[in-house]
C-alpha positions in Angstrom: 11.1 0.9 8.0 11.5 0.4 4.2 12.3 3.2 1.9 10.9 3.7 -1.2 13.9 3.6 -3.9 15.0 6.7 -5.2 14.2 7.6 -8.3 16.2 5.3 -11.6 16.9 2.8 -8.9 15.2 -0.5 -8.5 14.3 -2.8 -5.2 13.4 -6.7 -6.1 12.0 -9.1 -3.2 11.8 -13.5 -3.0 8.6 -14.0 -2.9 6.9 -18.2 -2.9 9.9 -19.3 -5.3 9.3 -16.2 -7.8 10.1 -12.5 -7.3 9.2 -9.3 -7.3 10.7 -5.4 -8.5 10.3 -2.3 -8.6 11.8 0.7 -10.5 11.2 4.4 -10.8 12.2 6.9 -13.3 11.5 9.9 -14.1 10.2 10.3 -17.7 10.2 13.9 -19.2 7.4 15.5 -16.6 6.0 12.4 -15.7 7.0 9.5 -12.9 6.9 5.7 -13.9 7.0 3.6 -11.5 6.9 0.1 -12.4 6.1 -2.6 -10.8 6.5 -6.3 -12.4 6.6 -10.2 -10.6 8.1 -13.3 -12.5 4.5 -14.9 -11.2 2.0 -16.9 -13.6 0.7 -14.1 -14.8 -3.0 -12.9 -15.8 -4.9 -14.2 -18.8 -5.7 -11.5 -21.2 -9.2 -11.8 -20.5 -9.0 -11.3 -17.1 -6.7 -8.1 -17.0 -10.0 -6.0 -17.1 -11.8 -7.3 -14.9 -8.7 -7.9 -11.6 -9.7 -3.6 -11.1 -13.3 -4.8 -10.6 -13.9 -4.1 -6.5 -13.4 -7.6 -4.2 -12.7 -10.1 -7.7 -9.9 -12.1 -7.1 -8.1 -14.2 -9.3 -8.4 -18.1 -7.8 -10.2 -17.4 -4.3 -13.6 -18.8 -5.2 -13.4 -19.9 -1.7 -12.8 -16.0 -1.2 -9.9 -17.0 1.2 -9.5 -14.5 3.3 -5.4 -15.1 3.6 -5.3 -13.6 0.4 -6.7 -10.8 0.6 -10.1 -10.0 -0.2 -9.8 -8.0 -4.0 -9.6 -4.4 -3.1 -5.6 -3.7 -3.5 -6.3 -3.0 -6.9 -9.0 -0.8 -6.6 -8.2 1.3 -4.9 -4.7 2.3 -6.8 -7.1 2.7 -9.8 -9.2 4.7 -7.8 -6.1 6.7 -6.8 -4.6 7.2 -10.3 -8.0 8.6 -11.3 -7.8 10.9 -8.4 -4.6 12.8 -9.3 -4.4 12.3 -13.6 -2.2 9.4 -13.6 -2.4 6.0 -15.2 -2.4 1.9 -14.4 -2.1 -0.1 -17.0 -0.8 -4.0 -16.9 1.0 -6.6 -19.3 0.8 -9.6 -18.6 1.2 -13.3 -20.2 0.8 -16.4 -18.7 3.3 -18.2 -17.3 5.6 -15.3 -17.9 4.9 -13.3 -14.7 3.3 -9.5 -15.1 4.3 -6.0 -15.6 2.2 -2.9 -13.9 3.1 0.4 -14.6 1.9 3.4 -12.9 2.4 7.0 -14.9 1.9 9.8 -13.2 2.1 13.0 -15.0 3.9 16.2 -14.4 6.0 15.1 -11.1 8.1 18.0 -11.4 6.8 20.5 -11.7 4.7 19.0 -8.7 8.1 18.4 -6.5 9.0 21.8 -6.9 6.1 23.4 -5.5 6.2 21.4 -2.1 7.3 24.5 -0.5 8.7 23.7 3.2 6.4 26.7 4.5 3.5 25.3 2.9 4.3 21.6 5.0 3.5 24.0 8.2 0.9 24.3 7.4 -1.7 22.3 9.3 -5.1 22.4 10.2 -4.9 20.7 13.2 -1.2 20.4 15.4 0.8 17.7 15.2 3.2 17.2 18.6 6.6 17.5 18.1 6.5 13.8 19.1 4.2 10.8 19.2 5.6 10.0 22.4 3.6 7.9 25.4 0.5 9.3 23.3 -1.8 6.3 24.1 -3.4 4.8 20.1 -6.3 2.4 19.8 -6.4 0.5 16.8 -8.7 -1.9 16.0 -9.0 -4.2 12.6 -9.6 -7.7 12.1 -6.7 -8.2 9.2 -3.7 -9.8 11.7 -1.0 -8.5 9.8 -2.2 -4.8 9.8 -2.5 -5.4 13.3 1.3 -6.2 13.2 2.5 -3.5 11.2 0.8 -1.4 12.7 2.0 -2.1 16.3 5.5 -2.3 14.5 5.3 1.4 13.3 4.2 2.6 16.6 5.7 1.7 18.4 8.3 2.5 16.7 7.4 6.5 17.2 7.1 5.1 20.9 3.5 5.5 21.5 1.2 3.0 23.9 -0.4 0.9 21.4 -3.4 -1.0 22.2 -4.9 -3.2 19.8 -8.5 -5.6 19.3 -9.1 -7.5 16.3 -12.4 -6.4 16.1 -14.4 -3.9 18.9 -17.0 -6.2 19.9 -13.9 -8.4 20.9 -11.8 -6.0 22.6 -14.9 -5.2 24.7 -15.4 -9.0 25.8 -11.8 -9.1 25.8 -11.3 -6.3 27.6 -8.5 -5.5 24.8 -9.1 -1.9 24.3 -7.2 -0.7 27.4 -4.8 -3.0 27.9 -1.3 -2.5 26.4 -0.1 -5.7 24.4 
């Protein structure tokens, strides 16, 4: 399972002829997370719209393999909830850089005490081994990733692409 890079370090991946890098660092009391790519860039006129739900550049046919256009809208809403800021800098032909500025990162981490982490309203099992998990999702990549993660926790994973499809094919109830 991928582990986020420690603050001050970076991660770089290659994607379709370009590169994506993720860098984290502290800026005073704030944490900065930067995601940059060497892709084709985003025109200035579109840089506000990319945060709208279901808005996608270069996907007029709504090809689901290219996503559904919710990622940046979700990130923006999460930022609003925690008081963080998200900004984009992009030039066509040069790629894009998204920066998350998370306030009071040092003090927020210092406030989390192990005793607070143990207080849960629903007790968690000491192990997930042997638990049955039924997962229904219409995205194959989500099913694959969740099956891998849950399988690593020794659960019995049951997958289906839809509830009606699971009922018709009998997938629910059959470990895959």
